[in-house]
Structures are given as C-alpha cells and as structure tokens.
N, C-alpha and C positions, 0 to 999 in steps of 0.2 A: 801477437807476433812480433818479431823484430823487424824494424825497417831494414830496406836493402843499404847496404853501406855505400853505394854509389848509385845515385839516379841522375841521367845527363839528360838535358833537352837540347838537341842539337841545333835548334834555329829559333831564337826569339828576338822581339823588338822591345826596347824599354824606352820609356819617354818620361822626363821631368815632369810633364804636363798630365801625364797617366796615373796608374795607380802605383807604379814603380815600386818603391820600398815595400808597401803594403801586398803587392802581388807576390813579391820575391820571398818576403816573409811566410806568405802562405804557402808557396812552393815548398820551403824549408819545413815548414810545420808538418806537412804531408809526407816528407820523407825526401824531398828534391835535394840535391848536393851542388850539381853544376850545371852551368847554362853555357850555350854559346849564343853570343848577342852581336847581332848584325844592326849598327847604328843607322838611323835614318839619314838620308841625305836631304841637302837643301839647296834649291836651284838659286835663290837669292846670293845665297853665301858663295856657291861655286861661280856664279857670274861675277860677282864683285872681286873674288880673289883670283878668278882664273885657275881655281885649284879646288880640289876635295878635302885637302889636308885639315882644314878647320872641322870639317864634318867629322873626319876620323879622330882628331885629338878630343872633341868633345864627347864623343863616344867613349873614348878612354877615360876620360874624367868620370863620366857618368857611372862606368863599370867600376872604377877604383872607390868611388864614395860608396856605391852599392854593397860592394864587397865588406868595406869597413863597417858599414852598418849592420849588415846581416849575417857575415859569415858565410855565405854562399860564393862559391868560386867561380867567377865569370871570365870566359875567355871571349876574345873579339875576333869578328870576321869582317873585314871592311872591303869595299869596292864601290864602283858606280853602279848604281841602281839602273837596270836596262831602260826602264821607261824614262830616264833623264834624258836619254838621247832624243826622244821625240820631242820633249819640252825645250830642250837647248836648241835644237834643229829649228824649231818654230819661232825662236828669238833671235839666235845669232847665225842661222844657215848651216847647213850639212856639213861642210867641212870644218869649220870651228867646233861643231857639236862633236863630230868624230874625234879631233883633236883633245877637246876637254875630256872626253871618255877615256882615251888611251893615256892622258897624262893621270888620270883617276886611278887607272890600272898600274900606272908605275908607281904612283904614291902608295897605293895599297901592298905593292910589292916590298917597297921599302920598309912600310909599316911591319910587315911579316919578318924581313930580314933583320931588324932592329928588336925583334922579339916582342912586339906589342900586339900583334894580331897572329892567328893561327892558320888563316886561309884567306883567300881572296874571294869575295863574294858579298851579297850575292849579286852575281854578274851573269849575263846571258842574253835572252832577246824578249820582246813583247810576249805576253801570254794570250794575246788576242791578234785577230788579223789586222796586219798593216800593209801597206804598199809593198810592191816588190824592191824598190830601192832602199827602203827602211829595214825590211828582212835582210837584204843583202848586207847593208852596212852594220846591223846588229850582229849578224853572224861574223863579220870581220873583226869587230871589236871584242866579241867573245873569243875567238880564236887568238886574237893577240894576248887577252888575259890568261889564256891557257898556257901561251908560250912563256910569259912572265911566270907564271906558277911554276911551269917544268924548270926555269933557271933557278929559281929561289927554293924550289924543291918542297912546295906547299900545295895543299890542295886548292881546289876552286869549288865553290858553292853555285849552282846553277839555277836560276830563275828562268822559266820558260814557260810553254804550253804544257798541257798534262801529259805526262810520261806514257808512251807506248812502246812496244818492242821496235817498231819502226823509227821512232825518232832517238830513241836510245842507240840503235845501231849507227845512225848518223852522227850522234854525239861522240860515239866510240871511234869512229873513223876520224873525226877532228882531232880527237885527243892523240890518236895514233899519229897523225900527220905532225904534230909539232912535238912528239916524244914523251907526252905527258902520261905517266902509269894511270891505266883507267880507274883503278881503286881510289885515285886521289881526284877523281870528278865525281861530286855528290850532288845527286838529283834531289834538289829542296822541294818539298811538298809532294813527295812522292806516293803513288798506290803502292800496295804490296807487290811490286814487281821484283821478286827476290831470286828467282831461278835465272842461270846464265843466258838462256836462250830468251829471257824476257827483259834483261837489263844489259846485257853484251859486255859486262865488267864494270859498268858504271856502278856507283855505290848509292844504294837508296836511302834517302832520309824520310822515312815513312810517316805521314801525318797521323798522329796517335789516337785516331778514332778506334773504339774497342773492336769493331769489326775487322779493320785493317791490321791491328796487332794480331789478333787471332789467325787471320789469312796469313799474314807473314810468317808467323811461328810454324805453320803447317809445312811450310816451303824450305825453312832454314833459319839460321841465324845472321846472315851477312846483310845487316840492315842497322841503322840507328833509328831513333825516334825523335820527333819534333812536333811543337804545338804550333809554332809560327804565331805566337802570341803578338798582337799588334799593340797592346797597351793604350789603346785608344777609348777615351770616355765616351766616345759618340757610338762605339761599337763595342760594348762591354762583353768580355769573354770571347771576342774573336782572335784569330780564327779558332783556336781552342784556348780555355782558360790555362793559366800557368801551372796550376797544381793538377791538371789532367794526367801527366805521365805518372808521377808518385801513386796518384789515387788509383790508376787503372792497373799499373803493375802489382800493385799490393792486393788488389781484388783478384787478378787473374793467378797471384801465388795462393790466395786462399781456396780458390777454386781447383787448384792443382792443374791448371792450363799451362802454368807456366812454373819452371823450379828456379832456384837460385843460382844455379850453374849457368842456365840459359840467360837470366838476367844480367850476370855478370859479363858475359860475352856482349850482349848488345849494348849495356850502358858503361862498361869500363874497357874490356878488350878492344872492340872495335875503334872506337874513338883515339884511344891511346895509339893503336898502330897507325891509323891513317892520318892523324895530326902530329903524332911523335910528340904526345904531352903525358903527364902524369896525372892520374884521376884518385890517387890514394888519398 
C-alpha cells in the first residue's frame, strides 16, 4: 500500500538531549511528513534574560537543523508554558511572574508575525489543582494570549486540564470575549470530543491512541492528531512515540476503518485551514 502523501503530527516536543533526529527519521520511515514542534521553555534562561526569546530562537535552530538533516517539514508553535507561571511566581513573586508570562506572549506573537511560528502555544493554565489566585492569574494570562493571537490572526494551542463539554464551553466564551475565532483555539491533548455540543467550536487536537482515532472518526473529521511526543530519554516513547500517527493511520487504512479522503481532511485540509499553511 502506498503511504499517505501527508501525515501531520500537530503537537510534538524535540530535544537535542533526546532521540531527536533518530525519532524524526523513524517518523519519516513510517510515512510521517510534517510536524508541529513546541519548543521547551527554560526558567533559568527566562529569568536571566527577562525574556522568552532565547527559548524560541533555540527552538527555531533545532527545527531548521532537523529539517536539513531529515527532510521532514517542521513548523513551530511558541509560547510561555502555563506551569512556568507557578515556577516564576515562587522565585520572583506574582506580579513579575505575570509580567514575564505576558512578555512571553508578546514575543510569541512577534515570532508569528515574523513568519517564524504558526501559532502561540502551548499556553493556558495548570492541568492540576492550584490555588484560587493562581487559577485567576493563569486565566488572565491565557486570555491575554488569545487577545494577541486575534491581533496577529493566528491560532492558540491550549494546555489545560482534561477537556470536557463544560470547560470547552468556558474556553469558547473566553474566545468570544476577545473576538478570537473558536476554530483558532486548539485544545492540545484532547479526547475525541468532536461534536459541536462537546467542544463548542474549539478545535480538538486528539491524542492519537487507536481507540481515540476510531471514536473520533465515528463522529466526524473536525480534528487533528498529535502524539505530544516528549523526546525525553528518561520517559522513552512518552506521551506517544513519534512514529505512532503514520503507523496507526496506515493500519486503519488497511482495515478500511479510514479511507484516504478522510486522512487528507485530518492531516492536510484541517491544518492548512487553521494555520494558513501549505502541506504540499
């Protein structure tokens, strides 16, 4: 069977200290063609520079080098990781932490405007229980990021607690408040909440476990797939291995659970429309 022309993983992390080129080459070997890479942030560098820009620039270098060496097309999504707020707050206090996070959002917006990144992310709020003030501050920072995304006409990729119809409705209301198109709000690490009454217009980036893909396909094609690959040698294969999406899609094609037209919508049409990119 011919491999699919486009196989897009919507959310990955890469590290020079991880499997890096080896993992990307494996992704390519199984039929993977495009990655959306979210660089790690580094608290020490952020505090030293009072800026996120070095983290973003390092991510860009990592992506460019990997593209040269592997031929896989790599897009960038940059932004202040939500948990950074808690770490920064404990070192420099609440107000300075908020200021640094907002500056990181502004720098991410500029990265997008300059054509170096396709989205602001992963931004959002802690995925675990925190105090009321931290929750309030995190929502304020997230909303600010959404506002900047609206200005730049780019999507945001959200890191937050597990998606439910209830919190998707809340996020949709936040997007409406700042005037950001809801389809430009992407829920990273989403379960297969595909129907409008489940996601309220937020765009699901479904974690590519086989049961999730099958469930999503039963409901429609308005989703992307991601592995959230961490590229951490201490956690091999976490969250999912980089080769997962091409392997699973080809398996589902062979089983006739998925057809090529559906695969094109999920892997090419949806990302092209949302990010304003070409995946040819």
